[in-house]
N, C-alpha and C positions, 0 to 999 in steps of 0.2 A: 652085690656090686662086683663088676669085673674090673680088675686092675691089670694094666699092661705096663711093665717097668721098662724104662729106657735109660741106658747108660751111655753117656757121652763124656768126652774129656772136659767139657765145660761144666756140666752138672748132671746129676742123676735126678730123674723125675718120673712121674707115673701118669698114665692116662686112666682116669676113672670113668666108667660107663655104667649108667643105670637110668632107667626111666624115672622121671620126677626129680632128678638130681639137682636141677636148677634151683629148686626151692630150699635146698639144704646143702649148699656148697660145703664140702669137707675141708675148709680152710682153717688152719691154726694161726691165730693172730693175737698179738698183744694188744690190750686195750689202748686206744689212743692212736693207733696206726691209721694212716690215711690210705684210701683206695680211690682210684679213678676208674670208673667204668667208661670205656670207649665203645660206642655202639653206633648204629646207623639209623636213618629215619624210618626204615622198614621194621627193624628189629625192636627198636626202643618201645613202641606201644605194646608189643607182645610180651616181652620178657624182662625189660629193665627193672620194673618194680619188684618182681620176684627176686632177681639177683641182688638188688640193693637191700632188700629186707634180709636176705640170707647173710650178706656181708656185714650189715649192721649188727645182726645177731652174733656174728663171729668176733665183734669187737672193733670193727673198722668205722672210721668217720668217712662217709661215702660221698663222692662227687660224681657228676655225670658229664660226659661230653658226647653230643649227638652230631654225627657228620651226615652229609647227604649220601644216600646209598648209591652204589655203582662204581665201576672201575675208574671213572674220571675223577673221583675223589682221592685216588691213590697218587698223590702228587706232593711236591715239596711244600706247597702252601698249606695244605691240611696237616702235613707232618709238623710244620712250624707252629700251627695252631695248638697242636697237642703239647708240644714243648712249652709254649707260652702259658698254657693252662696249668701245667705242672708247676711252673715257676711262680705264677700268680697266686697259686694256692699253697705255696710254701712246702712242696713235697721234698722229702729228704731221701737219702739212699736206703732207708729202711722202709719206705712206703712202697706201694705196689700199684700196678696197672692191671686191669682185667679187660681183655678183649672179648666183647660179647657180640658175636655176629659171624659173618662169613670171612672169606680170605682177604678181602680188602681191609676190613677192620683189623684182622689179626696181623697182617703185614705192616700196617701203619702203626698200630699200638706197639708191636714188637720192636720196630725200628726206633720209635721214640724211647722205649724202655732201654734199649741198648745205648742210646745217645745221651739221655738226660743224666747229668752228673756222672758221665762215663759208665753208666749202667745201673739200672734198678731192676728188681724182679717184676716179671709179668706172668699172668696166667691166661691160658686160652680157654674160652667157652664157646666152642663152635656151634652154630645153629643151622648150618647148611650141610648137606651131605658132602659137598665138595671140600669144605673146610675140615669136616670130620676125618675124611680118609686121606687128605693130602696136606693142606697148608698149616693145620694146627700142630702138626708133629714135625720135628726136624730142625727147627730154629732158623729157617730162612725168613728174613724180614726185608722190607724195602719198599721203594716207590718207583713209579714209572717216570721217565724223562721224555722229552719231545722226540728224542731219537730212538727210543725203544723201551721195552717192558723190563721192569726190575733192574734198571741199570745202576741204581743207587740203593745200597742196603748193607746188611750185616748178617753174620751168623750169630744169633742170640737165642739160646734155648729157653723155652718157657720153664717156669718152676712147677708147672702142673697143667694138665688138660682135663677139663670136666665136660663129659659128653652126655647130654640128656637126649635120648632117642625120641622123647616126646616132641621135641622141637621139629622133627621131620614132618609132623602132621600139618604144619602150617606152610609147608613149602609148595610152590607151584610145580606143575609137571615139568616145566622147563628147568627149574632148579634141581629137580631130582635127576633129570637127564644129564645135567652138567656134572653131577657127582658120579653117575654111572660110567661116564666116559673115563674118569680117572680110575675107577674100580676095574674096568676092562683093561686099561693100561697095565695095572698092577698084575692082573692075571696073565697077560701076555708075556710080561718080562720075567715072572717069578713062579706062578702057580697055575698049572694047566687045569687042575680040578676046580679052582676058583673061577677061572674063565668059563669053563663048561657050565657051571651052575648059573653064572650071570647070563650066559648065552642062551640058557633054556628057561629063563624066568623074567617076566617083565618087572617084577618088584624085588629089590635087593633085600635079603634077609639081614637082620642085625648081626648074625654070626659072620656073614661075609664082610660086613662093614668092619667088624673087629679084626677079621683076618687081614684086611688091607692095612689096618693100623699096625698089626704085628709085623707084617712084611716090611713096612716102612721103618718101624723101630729097629728091626734087625739090620737093615741096610745102613741107617744113620749111625748105629752103634759101631759099624765097621768103618765108616767113612763119613765123618761129621762134616767135613768142609769140601766135599765133592771133588776129590782128587782121583777117585777110582770108581768103585762099584756104585756109588751114589749117582753117578752120571746116568745109570740105567733108568732112573726115575724120570729122566727127560725125554723118554720115548714119546714121540708125537709132538713134542714142544718146539722143535726147531721150526718146522713149517707152521705149527699152531700159533706160536707167538707172532710170526710174520702175518698170518691171517688176521689176528687181533689188531695188530698195528695198522694194516692196510684198511681195515674196516672202521678205524677210529674207535675200536672197542665195542662196536655195535654187535659183533659176533661174540657170544659168551665164551668164556674160557674152555669149558668142556666141549662145546661144539667145535671150536677151533682145534683142540687137541685131537678130537675124533677124526677130523679131516686130515690133520697132520699125520696121524697113525696110518690112515689109509694110503696116503701118498708115499710115506716111507716104506711100508710093507710092499706096495705095488712095485716100487723101484727095487727093493731088496730081492723080490722074487725074480725080477728080470735079470738081476745081476748074480743070481745063484746063491744068495746068502740066506734068504728066508725060505724055509721049506714047508709048503702046504699051510701057510699062515693067512694068505689073503682072503680066500673064500670064507673061512670061519669068522675072520674079523669083520668082513663086510656084512655077513649075515647077522652077527651080534649087534653091530652098529645100527643096522636097519630095524632089527627087532625093537630097539629102544628109541627109534626116531631120531637117531644122530646122523650127521652128514657122512657120506662115503666119498667125499671129494670136495673140490672148491672151484669156483668160477674164476679165481685169480690165475693169471698166467705165470709161467716159469720165470720169466725175466723179472716181473715185479715182485714175486715171492723171493727170488734170490737176492734182490737188492735189499729187501727188508731183513732177510736172514743175515746179511753181511753187516748190519748195524747191531747185531746181537752181541751180548757180553760173552758168549761162549767161544768166541774165536781165540785161537792160541797159536802163535808161530805160523800164521798163514794157513792154518787148518781149522776145521770145525769137526767136533765129535758128533757123529750121527749114531743114534741108537737103533739097531735093527734086530728083530727077533730071528733066531736061527730056527726055532720051532715054537709053537705055543707053549709057554712056560719057561722059556729060556731066551736070553738076548745077549748081545755083545756090543761093545763100543767100536765103531768103525771110523777112524780118522779120514777125513776127506779134504783134499786141497780146495781152497776157496775158489779156485778157477774152475772146479768141476761141479760146484753146487747147482748152478743153473741147469746143466745137462742132467744131473741126477734127478732134480725135481721134474724136469721135462719128461724123463723116462717114466716116472711114477704117474704123472698126469695122463700120459699116453696110454699106459697100461690100464688105468681106470676107465678110460673111454672105450676100450675094446669090449 
């Protein structure tokens, strides 16, 4: 079993990774503690029984809550349903939530855990590549509002993350591509060798999945609440979140981030910030069947960006690579965002 340790101010926890781990979750629990498994309608038939048996064997009294799969479930109504379920079943501060699924499930369950009785423990059991390399680690929780993505939420670190690579076998090609987009992002901002491996292979290796987790763990340990270096993890997300919003979340997260990375790097090269990044990025995105641009225009993308939570003091922090493997935070005045996006879109059309 691989263990990656994560130290934050809020708590210390580990990511455990091993094939077949789901059937024997390494949870220490006192008899009589309650556990709520939050999962979705796609994951429940595949893995919920195994997880419930493992938790029962660890001494938990297990309940389940199945939500509809998809980004549209990441809202205040479903968040409230989780809280009401916890209250109805008399959960206390010593009881626990287990998020079994992808990023939507993890964000909702974590937000509920941070709010119920002002905070109870929760564990992440990611079953998608995207959740494994991104959302299950770092403690960001939340829901979407009508005005934008992840506008309500908390920083609430999990008490543990259990990664069973066997769950990747049941993912569709689209879901794998979703995760690869975030893996490429990680390579661009932090690890050129990782990027090169991903750019040269259509199938991500388990070692590269674990490397992405290690990088995120290192960054989160330095900057738990995204006041500095953790902002680098938002590479591609400024325009990416705008694309998701404009599409009413019909464009999957990884695909939107891929397009967002392409636009940002194209503009960054035109402005002399990114050095020889665009061609290798576009080649890697194309290899994995990810978009290398978007049909949305600069004006509508800028309007969606300006409703984003990352605005501060009339500026927005853009993440731009200086070269493959290194990136920096570039503050941009909100009045310049449309022109910046327009430059990127134009460069991609050339």
